[in-house]
N, C-alpha and C positions, 0 to 999 in steps of 0.2 A: 442608897440602893432601895431601901424599904420604902422611902417616900416616892421613888420612881414607880415602883410596883403599885403602891397605893393610889397613885393618880392615873395610872394607865387605864384601868378598868372603868372608872368614872368618865374618862375621856371618850371611850367607845360608847358608853351609855348616853352621855349628853349628845354626842354626834348623832346617834340613832334617833333620839327624841327630837332634836332640832331638824333633822332631815324630814321626818314625818310631818312635823307641825308646820314647817315652812310650806310644804306642799299642800297641807290641809288648809292653811290660810289662803294660799293661792286659789284653791278650789272654791272657798267661800267668797272670795273677792271677785273671781272671774267666771266661775261655773264651768270651767273647761280644763281638763287634765293636762292638755298640751300647753296651754297658756301658763298653767301652774308650774310645769316643768321648766319652761323658758324663764319664768320669774325666779325660780330656784337657781337656775344657771347664772342669770345676771347678778343675783344677790351675792353669790359666792365666786364670781368671776376672778377677782384678784387672787383668791386662794387656789383656784383651778389653774391659773397661769403659773403660779409658783410651783404647784404640784408637777405639771408637765415639764417645765423648764428644769426642775431639779432632776427628773429622770434623764433628760437630754444631757445635762451638764455632767452628771456622774458617769453616764455611759461613755461620753466623749473622753473624759479624763481616764477611764479604764481601758480605752482603746477598742470599744465596742461600736460597731457601725450603727449609725442612727439615720432616720429619715425625717420627714417633715412633722411638725407639731400641728395637730388639728384641734380646734375648739368648737364646741357647740353640742347641744343635746342630740343623742342618737340612740336608737333602740338596740338593746342587746337581747340574747336569748333569755328565756324564763321571765319575760316581762320587766327586765331590769333596764336601767338607763345608763348611758355613758356620756360624760360631759366634756371629756377631753382625752386625747391620746397622743402618743409619740411612737413612731416606728423604731424599734430597737431590735437588732439581731440577737439571736440566742447565743449565749456564751456558757461558761462553766457555772455550776451552782453558786460558787462564791461571788462572782461578779454579778450574776443575775440577782442574787439576794441583796447585794449592796445597791444595785440600781433600784430594786423594789423598795428599799428602805430610804432612798434619797429624799422623797417628799417630807418624811418625818423630820429628818435632820435639817433640810432646807427651810421648812416651815418654822421649826423651833428657832433656828438662827434668825429668821426674819422677825419673829415675835420678840426675841431678846433685843434685837436692834431697835425695834419700835419702842420697847419699854425704856431703853436707855436714851434714845434721841428725843422722843416725844414726851415722856413722863418723868424723865430724870431718874429712872430706876436703872442704875448702872449694872449691866449684865454681869460684870466681873466682881461686883461688890459682894459683901456678905450680909446684905440687908435681909432680915428675916421675912419670910413670906407673909407673916401676920401683919407686917407694917405696910405691905403693898397696897391694900385697899385704901388706907389713909393717904398714901402717896398719890394714887390715882384720883381720889376725890379732891386733893389739893390742886392738881393740875387740870381738873375737869372744868374749871372756869375759863380755860383757854378756848378761843373761838373754834379751833380745829380739833378739840379733844375728841368729839364724837367720831370724826373721820378716822383718827388713829385707833379708837376702840373698835370701830367697824372693821378696819383692816385686820386687827388681831382676830376678830370673830370670823371673818371670811377665810383668812389663811388657816386658822386652827381647825376649821370644820372641813377643810379640803386636804389636810396634810397627812391623815392617817392612810396607811397602805391599803389599796383595794384588794379584792380577791385575786385579781391577776398579778398584782405586785407580790402577793404572799405565796404564789404557786411554787417558786423554787425553794422556799424555806424548808419543807420537810426533808429534801435531799441533803441540804446543808446541816440540819439538825442531826440527821442520821449519821453523817460523817463525823460530826463533833462527838456524838455519843460513842462511836467506835474508838475515837482517839482517847476519850475519857476511860473507856473500858480497858483499852490496851495499857494506858498509864497505870491504872489500878492493879492489873494483874502482873505487870512487869516491874512495877515499882519506879517507873520513870516519871519524873515530874518536870514538865517543861517550865523553863524560867523566862519570865518576861524581861525584855531588855531594860537596862538601867534607865530610870526616868519614865518608863511607860506606865507604871502603876499610878503615879500621881496624875498623869495626863488622862487616863481612863476615868479615874475618880472625879476629876474636874469636869469631864464631859458628862458623866452621869448626873452630877450636881446641876449643871446647866440645863440638861433635859428636864430634870425634876422641877427646876424653877420655872421653865417655860410651860410645863404641863400645869403646874399650880396656878400660874398667872392666867393661862387659858381657861381653866375652870372658873376662875373669878369673873372673867369677862363674859364667858358663856352664860353664867348665872344671870347677869344683867340682861342679856338679850333674850334668854328664855322667858324671863318675866315679861319683857316687852311683847314677845310673840304671843304669849299666853293671853295677855290683856287684849291685844289686837284681834286674836282669834275669837275671844268671847264677844267683843264688840261687833265684829263682822258677822258672827253667827246669830247674834241677837237681831241685827238689822235684817239679815236674810231669812231669819226664822228657820235656820238649818243648823246642823252640827255634823262634824266629821267623826265617823267611828274608826278608831285605830286598832 
């Protein structure tokens, strides 16, 4: 659990840095903000697809009515951009929260599958994260290694819940806080079903593992983006202020 918390904040920070600098690189290369946004969309397209399909799949499984999935850059209020969406009917706070959380679970699952199938890092193994870089380097000689690294990069940088995804969370957190308060004052302690605790702990371990692997891959691409941005800025004689 501590490792999950320790990796979650860096994930948000690296996503923010990557988002800004990909767009900055696009501006330096093309000199047009719209082209830069299209470049950003195309670069992260596999992750955007996983993000929206995850919303649609979980909503369908929970019995919530869904509409069509749309992909492509679109303007939002306050100068923000939207790169994909899926029409989902409003439900109760619990189901809305699970639908909002779906891209994080779907993206993490995809990353673990890529790690196991492409790099031989078995998702269900107990391989320490410290050994993962050596594993990746050992498989980096494969002709398609960069394709799999790119897919991890694209999926991981589109899997975090958006502001709209997080909108129902306060209501759910408020309800859970009420349950905890009632439990404390009444002395009632809810018991998890037999076998549920190991399942939850295993899920937390897998999420932590996926987040740690994501940070390693993001570090590689951040270095590449930084170098390309310096080269493009030097050629154009310009720099982007963030």
